[in-house]
C-alpha positions as CSV (number, residue, x, y, z in Angstrom):
1,M,48.2,25.1,-44.4
2,E,44.8,26.5,-45.2
3,L,42.6,27.9,-42.5
4,N,39.0,28.9,-43.2
5,V,37.3,31.2,-40.7
6,V,33.6,32.0,-40.5
7,N,33.1,35.3,-38.6
8,R,30.2,35.5,-36.3
9,E,29.3,37.8,-33.4
10,L,31.9,38.0,-30.7
11,C,31.3,39.4,-27.2
12,V,34.2,39.5,-24.8
13,G,33.3,40.5,-21.2
14,E,36.7,40.3,-19.5
15,V,40.2,39.1,-20.2
16,K,42.7,38.2,-17.5
17,I,46.3,37.6,-18.6
18,T,48.6,36.4,-15.9
19,G,51.8,36.1,-18.0
20,V,53.3,36.3,-21.4
21,T,56.1,34.6,-23.2
22,T,59.0,36.5,-24.9
23,S,57.1,36.3,-28.2
24,S,53.4,36.6,-27.9
25,L,50.3,37.7,-29.9
26,F,46.9,38.5,-28.2
27,L,44.2,39.5,-30.6
28,I,40.4,40.0,-30.2
29,G,38.6,41.1,-33.3
30,D,39.2,41.0,-37.0
31,A,42.5,40.8,-39.0
32,N,42.8,40.4,-42.7
33,S,46.3,38.9,-42.4
34,I,48.7,38.0,-39.6
35,Q,52.3,37.1,-40.4
36,L,54.6,36.3,-37.6
37,A,58.3,35.6,-38.0
38,S,61.2,35.1,-35.6
39,T,65.0,34.9,-36.1
40,F,67.6,34.0,-33.6
41,D,71.3,34.7,-34.3
42,T,72.6,33.8,-30.8
43,P,74.4,30.5,-30.4
44,P,72.3,27.9,-28.6
45,E,74.7,27.5,-25.7
46,S,74.1,31.2,-24.7
47,L,70.3,30.7,-24.6
48,I,68.9,30.9,-21.1
49,I,65.3,29.7,-20.7
50,G,63.8,30.9,-17.5
51,P,60.4,30.7,-15.8
52,F,57.4,32.8,-16.9
53,L,57.2,36.2,-15.3
54,P,53.8,37.5,-14.1
55,L,52.5,40.8,-15.3
56,A,52.5,43.6,-12.8
57,K,49.2,44.4,-11.2
58,G,48.1,47.9,-11.8
């Protein structure tokens, strides 16, 4: 896959995140390279998928 990005001005006033998954990336700004990887060595029958959990307000 090839992804071409044209950088222009970016202005972020406010960000509200109400929940995250177990593997997440949140990025505002520049990055030369992002490489994400995940491995799972647990048998599928032991995997428990639950609901999203909200972030604590603080």
